[in-house]
Each structure stands twice: as C-alpha cells, then as structure tokens.
All heavy atoms as a GROMACS GRO file, in nm:
protein
  541
    1MET      N    1   0.085  -0.118   0.000
    1MET     CA    2   0.000   0.000   0.000
    1MET      C    3   0.088   0.123   0.000
    1MET      O    4   0.182   0.133   0.078
    1MET     CB    5  -0.089  -0.005   0.125
    1MET     CG    6  -0.171   0.118   0.151
    1MET     SD    7  -0.311   0.126   0.042
    1MET     CE    8  -0.346   0.299   0.050
    2ASN      N    9   0.058   0.215  -0.091
    2ASN     CA   10   0.128   0.342  -0.096
    2ASN      C   11   0.029   0.452  -0.061
    2ASN      O   12  -0.040   0.504  -0.148
    2ASN     CB   13   0.189   0.364  -0.234
    2ASN     CG   14   0.279   0.486  -0.238
    2ASN    OD1   15   0.252   0.584  -0.172
    2ASN    ND2   16   0.383   0.479  -0.316
    3PRO      N   17   0.020   0.488   0.068
    3PRO     CA   18  -0.080   0.585   0.109
    3PRO      C   19  -0.063   0.722   0.045
    3PRO      O   20  -0.161   0.792   0.020
    3PRO     CB   21  -0.063   0.593   0.261
    3PRO     CG   22   0.072   0.539   0.289
    3PRO     CD   23   0.103   0.442   0.179
    4ASN      N   24   0.060   0.761   0.017
    4ASN     CA   25   0.082   0.893  -0.043
    4ASN      C   26   0.022   0.902  -0.183
    4ASN      O   27  -0.031   1.006  -0.221
    4ASN     CB   28   0.231   0.926  -0.046
    4ASN     CG   29   0.286   0.949   0.092
    4ASN    OD1   30   0.215   0.991   0.183
    4ASN    ND2   31   0.413   0.918   0.111
    5LYS      N   32   0.030   0.794  -0.258
    5LYS     CA   33  -0.028   0.795  -0.393
    5LYS      C   34  -0.180   0.803  -0.386
    5LYS      O   35  -0.242   0.873  -0.465
    5LYS     CB   36   0.018   0.674  -0.474
    5LYS     CG   37   0.161   0.686  -0.519
    5LYS     CD   38   0.201   0.575  -0.613
    5LYS     CE   39   0.347   0.594  -0.654
    5LYS     NZ   40   0.390   0.492  -0.748
    6LEU      N   41  -0.240   0.730  -0.293
    6LEU     CA   42  -0.385   0.737  -0.279
    6LEU      C   43  -0.428   0.877  -0.236
    6LEU      O   44  -0.522   0.933  -0.292
    6LEU     CB   45  -0.437   0.632  -0.181
    6LEU     CG   46  -0.588   0.633  -0.158
    6LEU    CD1   47  -0.666   0.620  -0.288
    6LEU    CD2   48  -0.627   0.524  -0.060
    7ARG      N   49  -0.357   0.932  -0.141
    7ARG     CA   50  -0.390   1.068  -0.096
    7ARG      C   51  -0.374   1.169  -0.210
    7ARG      O   52  -0.452   1.264  -0.223
    7ARG     CB   53  -0.303   1.108   0.023
    7ARG     CG   54  -0.342   1.036   0.150
    7ARG     CD   55  -0.262   1.089   0.270
    7ARG     NE   56  -0.285   1.009   0.388
    7ARG     CZ   57  -0.197   0.928   0.443
    7ARG    NH1   58  -0.075   0.916   0.392
    7ARG    NH2   59  -0.226   0.858   0.550
    8ALA      N   60  -0.272   1.150  -0.295
    8ALA     CA   61  -0.250   1.239  -0.409
    8ALA      C   62  -0.366   1.230  -0.507
    8ALA      O   63  -0.414   1.332  -0.558
    8ALA     CB   64  -0.119   1.205  -0.478
    9VAL      N   65  -0.413   1.109  -0.534
    9VAL     CA   66  -0.528   1.090  -0.624
    9VAL      C   67  -0.651   1.159  -0.567
    9VAL      O   68  -0.724   1.228  -0.638
    9VAL     CB   69  -0.554   0.940  -0.648
    9VAL    CG1   70  -0.689   0.917  -0.714
    9VAL    CG2   71  -0.443   0.879  -0.733
   10MET      N   72  -0.672   1.141  -0.438
   10MET     CA   73  -0.786   1.206  -0.373
   10MET      C   74  -0.774   1.358  -0.385
   10MET      O   75  -0.872   1.425  -0.420
   10MET     CB   76  -0.794   1.163  -0.226
   10MET     CG   77  -0.831   1.018  -0.207
   10MET     SD   78  -0.801   0.952  -0.041
   10MET     CE   79  -0.869   1.075   0.066
   11ALA      N   80  -0.657   1.411  -0.358
   11ALA     CA   81  -0.637   1.556  -0.364
   11ALA      C   82  -0.655   1.609  -0.506
   11ALA      O   83  -0.716   1.715  -0.525
   11ALA     CB   84  -0.498   1.592  -0.312
   12LEU      N   85  -0.604   1.536  -0.605
   12LEU     CA   86  -0.621   1.579  -0.744
   12LEU      C   87  -0.768   1.583  -0.785
   12LEU      O   88  -0.805   1.657  -0.877
   12LEU     CB   89  -0.544   1.486  -0.838
   12LEU     CG   90  -0.392   1.501  -0.836
   12LEU    CD1   91  -0.325   1.389  -0.916
   12LEU    CD2   92  -0.351   1.637  -0.891
   13ASN      N   93  -0.849   1.506  -0.717
   13ASN     CA   94  -0.992   1.505  -0.745
   13ASN      C   95  -1.070   1.593  -0.646
   13ASN      O   96  -1.193   1.588  -0.643
   13ASN     CB   97  -1.044   1.361  -0.740
   13ASN     CG   98  -1.004   1.284  -0.864
   13ASN    OD1   99  -1.071   1.291  -0.966
   13ASN    ND2  100  -0.893   1.212  -0.858
   14GLY      N  101  -0.998   1.670  -0.567
   14GLY     CA  102  -1.060   1.765  -0.476
   14GLY      C  103  -1.134   1.700  -0.361
   14GLY      O  104  -1.232   1.756  -0.311
   15GLU      N  105  -1.090   1.580  -0.321
   15GLU     CA  106  -1.158   1.509  -0.215
   15GLU      C  107  -1.069   1.486  -0.094
   15GLU      O  108  -0.947   1.480  -0.106
   15GLU     CB  109  -1.212   1.376  -0.266
   15GLU     CG  110  -1.322   1.393  -0.368
   15GLU     CD  111  -1.396   1.267  -0.399
   15GLU    OE1  112  -1.353   1.157  -0.361
   15GLU    OE2  113  -1.501   1.280  -0.463
   16THR      N  114  -1.134   1.468   0.019
   16THR     CA  115  -1.065   1.436   0.143
   16THR      C  116  -1.106   1.294   0.184
   16THR      O  117  -1.196   1.234   0.125
   16THR     CB  118  -1.108   1.533   0.255
   16THR    OG1  119  -1.248   1.514   0.279
   16THR    CG2  120  -1.077   1.677   0.219
   17GLY      N  121  -1.042   1.245   0.288
   17GLY     CA  122  -1.079   1.114   0.340
   17GLY      C  123  -1.223   1.111   0.389
   17GLY      O  124  -1.291   1.009   0.377
   18ILE      N  125  -1.270   1.221   0.441
   18ILE     CA  126  -1.408   1.229   0.489
   18ILE      C  127  -1.505   1.208   0.373
   18ILE      O  128  -1.601   1.130   0.383
   18ILE     CB  129  -1.434   1.363   0.561
   18ILE    CG1  130  -1.350   1.371   0.688
   18ILE    CG2  131  -1.582   1.382   0.591
   18ILE    CD1  132  -1.346   1.508   0.752
   19VAL      N  133  -1.479   1.274   0.262
   19VAL     CA  134  -1.566   1.263   0.145
   19VAL      C  135  -1.564   1.121   0.089
   19VAL      O  136  -1.668   1.062   0.061
   19VAL     CB  137  -1.525   1.365   0.036
   19VAL    CG1  138  -1.602   1.344  -0.093
   19VAL    CG2  139  -1.543   1.507   0.086
   20LEU      N  140  -1.443   1.064   0.074
   20LEU     CA  141  -1.431   0.929   0.020
   20LEU      C  142  -1.496   0.828   0.113
   20LEU      O  143  -1.569   0.739   0.067
   20LEU     CB  144  -1.285   0.893  -0.007
   20LEU     CG  145  -1.262   0.753  -0.063
   20LEU    CD1  146  -1.337   0.732  -0.195
   20LEU    CD2  147  -1.113   0.727  -0.081
   21ALA      N  148  -1.472   0.838   0.241
   21ALA     CA  149  -1.531   0.744   0.337
   21ALA      C  150  -1.684   0.748   0.330
   21ALA      O  151  -1.750   0.644   0.326
   21ALA     CB  152  -1.483   0.775   0.478
   22GLU      N  153  -1.739   0.868   0.325
   22GLU     CA  154  -1.884   0.882   0.316
   22GLU      C  155  -1.937   0.819   0.187
   22GLU      O  156  -2.037   0.747   0.189
   22GLU     CB  157  -1.924   1.029   0.323
   22GLU     CG  158  -2.073   1.052   0.324
   22GLU     CD  159  -2.109   1.198   0.342
   22GLU    OE1  160  -2.068   1.257   0.443
   22GLU    OE2  161  -2.179   1.251   0.254
   23ALA      N  162  -1.868   0.842   0.077
   23ALA     CA  163  -1.910   0.785  -0.052
   23ALA      C  164  -1.902   0.633  -0.051
   23ALA      O  165  -1.982   0.565  -0.116
   23ALA     CB  166  -1.823   0.842  -0.164
   24MET      N  167  -1.805   0.580   0.023
   24MET     CA  168  -1.787   0.434   0.031
   24MET      C  169  -1.879   0.370   0.134
   24MET      O  170  -1.890   0.248   0.140
   24MET     CB  171  -1.641   0.401   0.065
   24MET     CG  172  -1.544   0.437  -0.045
   24MET     SD  173  -1.371   0.412   0.003
   24MET     CE  174  -1.366   0.233   0.015
   25GLY      N  175  -1.940   0.453   0.218
   25GLY     CA  176  -2.030   0.401   0.320
   25GLY      C  177  -1.958   0.342   0.440
   25GLY      O  178  -2.008   0.252   0.506
   26ILE      N  179  -1.838   0.395   0.467
   26ILE     CA  180  -1.761   0.349   0.583
   26ILE      C  181  -1.725   0.470   0.669
   26ILE      O  182  -1.728   0.584   0.621
   26ILE     CB  183  -1.634   0.270   0.543
   26ILE    CG1  184  -1.537   0.359   0.462
   26ILE    CG2  185  -1.670   0.144   0.468
   26ILE    CD1  186  -1.403   0.290   0.430
   27ALA      N  187  -1.689   0.445   0.792
   27ALA     CA  188  -1.648   0.552   0.882
   27ALA      C  189  -1.514   0.609   0.838
   27ALA      O  190  -1.430   0.537   0.784
   27ALA     CB  191  -1.638   0.501   1.025
   28GLN      N  192  -1.493   0.736   0.863
   28GLN     CA  193  -1.366   0.800   0.828
   28GLN      C  194  -1.251   0.734   0.901
   28GLN      O  195  -1.144   0.717   0.844
   28GLN     CB  196  -1.373   0.951   0.859
   28GLN     CG  197  -1.259   1.031   0.802
   28GLN     CD  198  -1.136   1.032   0.890
   28GLN    OE1  199  -1.144   1.019   1.012
   28GLN    NE2  200  -1.020   1.048   0.830
   29GLN      N  201  -1.273   0.691   1.022
   29GLN     CA  202  -1.168   0.624   1.100
   29GLN      C  203  -1.131   0.491   1.034
   29GLN      O  204  -1.014   0.450   1.036
   29GLN     CB  205  -1.213   0.600   1.245
   29GLN     CG  206  -1.231   0.727   1.324
   29GLN     CD  207  -1.370   0.790   1.306
   29GLN    OE1  208  -1.450   0.747   1.224
   29GLN    NE2  209  -1.396   0.895   1.382
   30THR      N  210  -1.230   0.422   0.978
   30THR     CA  211  -1.204   0.295   0.910
   30THR      C  212  -1.120   0.320   0.786
   30THR      O  213  -1.023   0.248   0.760
   30THR     CB  214  -1.337   0.226   0.872
   30THR    OG1  215  -1.412   0.204   0.992
   30THR    CG2  216  -1.312   0.095   0.801
   31LEU      N  217  -1.156   0.421   0.708
   31LEU     CA  218  -1.078   0.454   0.589
   31LEU      C  219  -0.935   0.491   0.628
   31LEU      O  220  -0.839   0.447   0.565
   31LEU     CB  221  -1.142   0.567   0.510
   31LEU     CG  222  -1.065   0.611   0.385
   31LEU    CD1  223  -1.053   0.496   0.284
   31LEU    CD2  224  -1.128   0.733   0.322
   32SER      N  225  -0.920   0.570   0.733
   32SER     CA  226  -0.788   0.610   0.779
   32SER      C  227  -0.705   0.488   0.816
   32SER      O  228  -0.586   0.479   0.782
   32SER     CB  229  -0.800   0.704   0.898
   32SER     OG  230  -0.673   0.741   0.945
   33ALA      N  231  -0.766   0.391   0.885
   33ALA     CA  232  -0.695   0.269   0.923
   33ALA      C  233  -0.652   0.190   0.799
   33ALA      O  234  -0.545   0.130   0.797
   33ALA     CB  235  -0.782   0.183   1.014
   34LYS      N  236  -0.734   0.192   0.697
   34LYS     CA  237  -0.700   0.121   0.573
   34LYS      C  238  -0.584   0.192   0.501
   34LYS      O  239  -0.492   0.128   0.452
   34LYS     CB  240  -0.823   0.110   0.483
   34LYS     CG  241  -0.926   0.013   0.539
   34LYS     CD  242  -1.054   0.013   0.458
   34LYS     CE  243  -1.158  -0.076   0.521
   34LYS     NZ  244  -1.166  -0.207   0.460
   35ILE      N  245  -0.590   0.323   0.495
   35ILE     CA  246  -0.485   0.400   0.428
   35ILE      C  247  -0.351   0.385   0.500
   35ILE      O  248  -0.246   0.376   0.436
   35ILE     CB  249  -0.526   0.549   0.414
   35ILE    CG1  250  -0.641   0.562   0.314
   35ILE    CG2  251  -0.408   0.634   0.369
   35ILE    CD1  252  -0.701   0.701   0.305
   36THR      N  253  -0.354   0.379   0.631
   36THR     CA  254  -0.229   0.367   0.707
   36THR      C  255  -0.181   0.223   0.721
   36THR      O  256  -0.077   0.198   0.781
   36THR     CB  257  -0.244   0.430   0.847
   36THR    OG1  258  -0.348   0.364   0.917
   36THR    CG2  259  -0.269   0.579   0.838
   37GLY      N  260  -0.257   0.128   0.665
   37GLY     CA  261  -0.214  -0.011   0.665
   37GLY      C  262  -0.251  -0.091   0.788
   37GLY      O  263  -0.210  -0.206   0.803
   38LYS      N  264  -0.332  -0.033   0.875
   38LYS     CA  265  -0.376  -0.106   0.994
   38LYS      C  266  -0.488  -0.204   0.962
   38LYS      O  267  -0.510  -0.298   1.036
   38LYS     CB  268  -0.421  -0.008   1.101
   38LYS     CG  269  -0.306   0.077   1.154
   38LYS     CD  270  -0.352   0.178   1.256
   38LYS     CE  271  -0.231   0.257   1.302
   38LYS     NZ  272  -0.259   0.398   1.311
   39ARG      N  273  -0.557  -0.179   0.852
   39ARG     CA  274  -0.662  -0.269   0.801
   39ARG      C  275  -0.642  -0.278   0.651
   39ARG      O  276  -0.581  -0.190   0.591
   39ARG     CB  277  -0.801  -0.214   0.833
   39ARG     CG  278  -0.828  -0.212   0.983
   39ARG     CD  279  -0.966  -0.161   1.016
   39ARG     NE  280  -1.066  -0.256   0.969
   39ARG     CZ  281  -1.196  -0.240   0.989
   39ARG    NH1  282  -1.240  -0.134   1.053
   39ARG    NH2  283  -1.282  -0.329   0.946
   40GLU      N  284  -0.696  -0.382   0.591
   40GLU     CA  285  -0.681  -0.400   0.446
   40GLU      C  286  -0.806  -0.356   0.372
   40GLU      O  287  -0.918  -0.369   0.422
   40GLU     CB  288  -0.653  -0.548   0.415
   40GLU     CG  289  -0.517  -0.594   0.461
   40GLU     CD  290  -0.484  -0.733   0.411
   40GLU    OE1  291  -0.555  -0.786   0.324
   40GLU    OE2  292  -0.385  -0.788   0.462
   41PHE      N  293  -0.785  -0.303   0.252
   41PHE     CA  294  -0.895  -0.273   0.162
   41PHE      C  295  -0.950  -0.403   0.106
   41PHE      O  296  -0.873  -0.495   0.076
   41PHE     CB  297  -0.848  -0.185   0.045
   41PHE     CG  298  -0.830  -0.040   0.080
   41PHE    CD1  299  -0.706   0.007   0.124
   41PHE    CD2  300  -0.935   0.050   0.069
   41PHE    CE1  301  -0.687   0.141   0.154
   41PHE    CE2  302  -0.917   0.184   0.100
   41PHE     CZ  303  -0.794   0.230   0.143
   42THR      N  304  -1.081  -0.411   0.089
   42THR     CA  305  -1.140  -0.526   0.023
   42THR      C  306  -1.129  -0.508  -0.128
   42THR      O  307  -1.105  -0.396  -0.177
   42THR     CB  308  -1.289  -0.541   0.060
   42THR    OG1  309  -1.362  -0.429   0.007
   42THR    CG2  310  -1.309  -0.551   0.210
   43GLN      N  311  -1.149  -0.616  -0.201
   43GLN     CA  312  -1.148  -0.606  -0.347
   43GLN      C  313  -1.255  -0.510  -0.395
   43GLN      O  314  -1.233  -0.431  -0.488
   43GLN     CB  315  -1.169  -0.743  -0.411
   43GLN     CG  316  -1.049  -0.833  -0.399
   43GLN     CD  317  -1.074  -0.968  -0.466
   43GLN    OE1  318  -1.187  -1.014  -0.475
   43GLN    NE2  319  -0.967  -1.029  -0.512
   44GLY      N  320  -1.372  -0.516  -0.332
   44GLY     CA  321  -1.481  -0.426  -0.371
   44GLY      C  322  -1.446  -0.280  -0.348
   44GLY      O  323  -1.482  -0.194  -0.429
   45GLU      N  324  -1.378  -0.252  -0.239
   45GLU     CA  325  -1.337  -0.113  -0.210
   45GLU      C  326  -1.234  -0.065  -0.311
   45GLU      O  327  -1.239   0.050  -0.357
   45GLU     CB  328  -1.283  -0.103  -0.068
   45GLU     CG  329  -1.391  -0.122   0.037
   45GLU     CD  330  -1.337  -0.144   0.176
   45GLU    OE1  331  -1.218  -0.181   0.192
   45GLU    OE2  332  -1.415  -0.125   0.273
   46ILE      N  333  -1.141  -0.152  -0.346
   46ILE     CA  334  -1.040  -0.115  -0.446
   46ILE      C  335  -1.107  -0.088  -0.580
   46ILE      O  336  -1.075   0.010  -0.648
   46ILE     CB  337  -0.931  -0.224  -0.457
   46ILE    CG1  338  -0.848  -0.227  -0.328
   46ILE    CG2  339  -0.840  -0.199  -0.578
   46ILE    CD1  340  -0.754  -0.346  -0.318
   47GLN      N  341  -1.202  -0.173  -0.616
   47GLN     CA  342  -1.276  -0.154  -0.742
   47GLN      C  343  -1.352  -0.022  -0.740
   47GLN      O  344  -1.355   0.051  -0.838
   47GLN     CB  345  -1.372  -0.271  -0.767
   47GLN     CG  346  -1.448  -0.263  -0.898
   47GLN     CD  347  -1.359  -0.271  -1.020
   47GLN    OE1  348  -1.256  -0.339  -1.018
   47GLN    NE2  349  -1.396  -0.202  -1.126
   48TYR      N  350  -1.414   0.009  -0.627
   48TYR     CA  351  -1.488   0.135  -0.614
   48TYR      C  352  -1.396   0.255  -0.635
   48TYR      O  353  -1.428   0.349  -0.708
   48TYR     CB  354  -1.556   0.143  -0.477
   48TYR     CG  355  -1.633   0.271  -0.460
   48TYR    CD1  356  -1.762   0.283  -0.508
   48TYR    CD2  357  -1.575   0.382  -0.398
   48TYR    CE1  358  -1.833   0.402  -0.495
   48TYR    CE2  359  -1.644   0.501  -0.384
   48TYR     CZ  360  -1.772   0.511  -0.433
   48TYR     OH  361  -1.841   0.630  -0.422
   49ILE      N  362  -1.278   0.252  -0.571
   49ILE     CA  363  -1.182   0.361  -0.584
   49ILE      C  364  -1.134   0.372  -0.728
   49ILE      O  365  -1.120   0.482  -0.784
   49ILE     CB  366  -1.066   0.342  -0.485
   49ILE    CG1  367  -1.117   0.363  -0.342
   49ILE    CG2  368  -0.948   0.434  -0.516
   49ILE    CD1  369  -1.021   0.321  -0.233
   50LYS      N  370  -1.110   0.258  -0.792
   50LYS     CA  371  -1.066   0.256  -0.933
   50LYS      C  372  -1.168   0.326  -1.021
   50LYS      O  373  -1.133   0.411  -1.104
   50LYS     CB  374  -1.046   0.112  -0.979
   50LYS     CG  375  -1.002   0.097  -1.123
   50LYS     CD  376  -0.986  -0.051  -1.158
   50LYS     CE  377  -0.926  -0.068  -1.295
   50LYS     NZ  378  -1.023  -0.057  -1.402
   51GLU      N  379  -1.295   0.294  -1.002
   51GLU     CA  380  -1.400   0.353  -1.084
   51GLU      C  381  -1.426   0.499  -1.048
   51GLU      O  382  -1.445   0.582  -1.136
   51GLU     CB  383  -1.529   0.271  -1.070
   51GLU     CG  384  -1.516   0.133  -1.132
   51GLU     CD  385  -1.634   0.042  -1.102
   51GLU    OE1  386  -1.731   0.086  -1.036
   51GLU    OE2  387  -1.627  -0.075  -1.145
   52ARG      N  388  -1.424   0.530  -0.920
   52ARG     CA  389  -1.452   0.668  -0.875
   52ARG      C  390  -1.351   0.768  -0.933
   52ARG      O  391  -1.386   0.878  -0.974
   52ARG     CB  392  -1.451   0.675  -0.723
   52ARG     CG  393  -1.486   0.813  -0.669
   52ARG     CD  394  -1.499   0.811  -0.518
   52ARG     NE  395  -1.540   0.939  -0.466
   52ARG     CZ  396  -1.664   0.980  -0.452
   52ARG    NH1  397  -1.764   0.902  -0.488
   52ARG    NH2  398  -1.693   1.098  -0.401
   53TYR      N  399  -1.224   0.727  -0.935
   53TYR     CA  400  -1.119   0.817  -0.981
   53TYR      C  401  -1.068   0.783  -1.121
   53TYR      O  402  -0.968   0.839  -1.165
   53TYR     CB  403  -1.003   0.816  -0.880
   53TYR     CG  404  -1.045   0.864  -0.743
   53TYR    CD1  405  -1.023   0.786  -0.631
   53TYR    CD2  406  -1.106   0.988  -0.724
   53TYR    CE1  407  -1.061   0.828  -0.504
   53TYR    CE2  408  -1.145   1.031  -0.599
   53TYR     CZ  409  -1.122   0.951  -0.490
   53TYR     OH  410  -1.159   0.995  -0.365
   54ASN      N  411  -1.137   0.691  -1.190
   54ASN     CA  412  -1.102   0.653  -1.327
   54ASN      C  413  -0.954   0.614  -1.336
   54ASN      O  414  -0.880   0.663  -1.420
   54ASN     CB  415  -1.135   0.767  -1.424
   54ASN     CG  416  -1.135   0.720  -1.567
   54ASN    OD1  417  -1.165   0.606  -1.596
   54ASN    ND2  418  -1.100   0.809  -1.658
   55LEU      N  419  -0.913   0.523  -1.249
   55LEU     CA  420  -0.773   0.480  -1.243
   55LEU      C  421  -0.748   0.360  -1.334
   55LEU      O  422  -0.837   0.277  -1.354
   55LEU     CB  423  -0.736   0.443  -1.099
   55LEU     CG  424  -0.752   0.554  -0.995
   55LEU    CD1  425  -0.726   0.500  -0.856
   55LEU    CD2  426  -0.659   0.670  -1.026
   56SER      N  427  -0.628   0.351  -1.384
   56SER     CA  428  -0.588   0.237  -1.466
   56SER      C  429  -0.546   0.121  -1.376
   56SER      O  430  -0.523   0.138  -1.255
   56SER     CB  431  -0.472   0.276  -1.557
   56SER     OG  432  -0.355   0.297  -1.478
   57ALA      N  433  -0.531   0.005  -1.436
   57ALA     CA  434  -0.482  -0.111  -1.361
   57ALA      C  435  -0.342  -0.083  -1.306
   57ALA      O  436  -0.309  -0.123  -1.194
   57ALA     CB  437  -0.481  -0.235  -1.450
   58ALA      N  438  -0.260  -0.012  -1.382
   58ALA     CA  439  -0.126   0.023  -1.337
   58ALA      C  440  -0.132   0.117  -1.216
   58ALA      O  441  -0.053   0.103  -1.122
   58ALA     CB  442  -0.045   0.087  -1.449
   59ASP      N  443  -0.226   0.210  -1.218
   59ASP     CA  444  -0.244   0.300  -1.103
   59ASP      C  445  -0.281   0.220  -0.979
   59ASP      O  446  -0.226   0.245  -0.870
   59ASP     CB  447  -0.356   0.403  -1.130
   59ASP     CG  448  -0.322   0.503  -1.238
   59ASP    OD1  449  -0.204   0.535  -1.257
   59ASP    OD2  450  -0.417   0.550  -1.304
   60ILE      N  451  -0.372   0.127  -0.994
   60ILE     CA  452  -0.415   0.043  -0.882
   60ILE      C  453  -0.297  -0.038  -0.828
   60ILE      O  454  -0.277  -0.048  -0.707
   60ILE     CB  455  -0.531  -0.048  -0.923
   60ILE    CG1  456  -0.657   0.035  -0.950
   60ILE    CG2  457  -0.560  -0.155  -0.818
   60ILE    CD1  458  -0.706   0.116  -0.834
   61ASP      N  459  -0.218  -0.095  -0.918
   61ASP     CA  460  -0.099  -0.170  -0.875
   61ASP      C  461  -0.004  -0.080  -0.796
   61ASP      O  462   0.047  -0.119  -0.692
   61ASP     CB  463  -0.025  -0.229  -0.995
   61ASP     CG  464  -0.094  -0.352  -1.052
   61ASP    OD1  465  -0.185  -0.407  -0.985
   61ASP    OD2  466  -0.057  -0.392  -1.163
   62ASP      N  467   0.018   0.042  -0.846
   62ASP     CA  468   0.108   0.136  -0.778
   62ASP      C  469   0.058   0.176  -0.640
   62ASP      O  470   0.137   0.193  -0.547
   62ASP     CB  471   0.127   0.263  -0.862
   62ASP     CG  472   0.214   0.243  -0.984
   62ASP    OD1  473   0.283   0.139  -0.992
   62ASP    OD2  474   0.212   0.331  -1.072
   63ILE      N  475  -0.073   0.190  -0.626
   63ILE     CA  476  -0.129   0.234  -0.499
   63ILE      C  477  -0.142   0.119  -0.400
   63ILE      O  478  -0.099   0.130  -0.285
   63ILE     CB  479  -0.268   0.299  -0.520
   63ILE    CG1  480  -0.253   0.430  -0.599
   63ILE    CG2  481  -0.338   0.324  -0.387
   63ILE    CD1  482  -0.384   0.489  -0.648
   64PHE      N  483  -0.200   0.009  -0.442
   64PHE     CA  484  -0.239  -0.096  -0.350
   64PHE      C  485  -0.145  -0.215  -0.343
   64PHE      O  486  -0.148  -0.292  -0.248
   64PHE     CB  487  -0.380  -0.147  -0.382
   64PHE     CG  488  -0.486  -0.042  -0.360
   64PHE    CD1  489  -0.538   0.029  -0.466
   64PHE    CD2  490  -0.531  -0.014  -0.232
   64PHE    CE1  491  -0.635   0.125  -0.446
   64PHE    CE2  492  -0.626   0.082  -0.210
   64PHE     CZ  493  -0.679   0.153  -0.318
   65PHE      N  494  -0.060  -0.232  -0.444
   65PHE     CA  495   0.020  -0.353  -0.449
   65PHE      C  496   0.168  -0.323  -0.470
   65PHE      O  497   0.236  -0.388  -0.547
   65PHE     CB  498  -0.032  -0.446  -0.560
   65PHE     CG  499  -0.177  -0.479  -0.544
   65PHE    CD1  500  -0.271  -0.422  -0.628
   65PHE    CD2  501  -0.218  -0.563  -0.443
   65PHE    CE1  502  -0.406  -0.453  -0.612
   65PHE    CE2  503  -0.354  -0.593  -0.425
   65PHE     CZ  504  -0.447  -0.536  -0.511
   66THR      N  505   0.218  -0.223  -0.400
   66THR     CA  506   0.359  -0.187  -0.411
   66THR      C  507   0.445  -0.295  -0.347
   66THR      O  508   0.408  -0.354  -0.246
   66THR     CB  509   0.388  -0.051  -0.343
   66THR    OG1  510   0.345  -0.058  -0.208
   66THR    CG2  511   0.321   0.062  -0.415
   67LYS      N  512   0.557  -0.318  -0.408
   67LYS     CA  513   0.653  -0.414  -0.354
   67LYS      C  514   0.756  -0.340  -0.271
   67LYS      O  515   0.807  -0.237  -0.313
   67LYS     CB  516   0.724  -0.490  -0.467
   67LYS     CG  517   0.632  -0.578  -0.547
   67LYS     CD  518   0.710  -0.651  -0.654
   67LYS     CE  519   0.618  -0.738  -0.734
   67LYS     NZ  520   0.688  -0.809  -0.841
   68LEU      N  521   0.786  -0.395  -0.157
   68LEU     CA  522   0.890  -0.336  -0.073
   68LEU      C  523   1.023  -0.404  -0.107
   68LEU      O  524   1.033  -0.526  -0.107
   68LEU     CB  525   0.859  -0.358   0.075
   68LEU     CG  526   0.732  -0.289   0.126
   68LEU    CD1  527   0.708  -0.324   0.272
   68LEU    CD2  528   0.742  -0.139   0.109
   69VAL      N  529   1.121  -0.322  -0.137
   69VAL     CA  530   1.253  -0.374  -0.170
   69VAL      C  531   1.350  -0.323  -0.064
   69VAL      O  532   1.355  -0.206  -0.035
   69VAL     CB  533   1.298  -0.328  -0.311
   69VAL    CG1  534   1.436  -0.379  -0.341
   69VAL    CG2  535   1.197  -0.371  -0.416
   70SER      N  536   1.426  -0.415  -0.007
   70SER     CA  537   1.519  -0.371   0.098
   70SER      C  538   1.661  -0.393   0.054
   70SER      O  539   1.693  -0.450  -0.044
   70SER     CB  540   1.494  -0.446   0.227
   70SER     OG  541   1.501  -0.584   0.207
   0.00000   0.00000   0.00000
C-alpha cells in the first residue's frame, strides 16, 4: 500500500478522506486505518476507488500492491 499515492489521487480530485469514506459508506476512521495499513482494503473497495477516480490497472498496482525492496 502506498498511502501517499492514494492521498494524491484524492487531492487531485478535490476530495478528502471524509468525502471518500462517506461515498464508500464506511467511517472516516475505518478509511484512515486502511490507508495507514492497519486494516486491508477489500477487493470491492479497491474496485470502487478505481471507478470513482477513473484509475488504470497500473495506477491500482502502484497504490495498493507496491513491492517493498530492501
């Protein structure tokens, strides 16, 4: 998960976590926990975000499926 990329997408679309959480039907605290990696996004939530912000499969990979290299 790359929270900065998701936040950037939200900002580019003029939205905050409060707006996205409300649109998704979840509490803002729940969305915050998902963005910070304390909870996982469901496939349905990822699909919703993809459609809401018109993201490509590559964008989704960059945001939700980043590989950590050490």
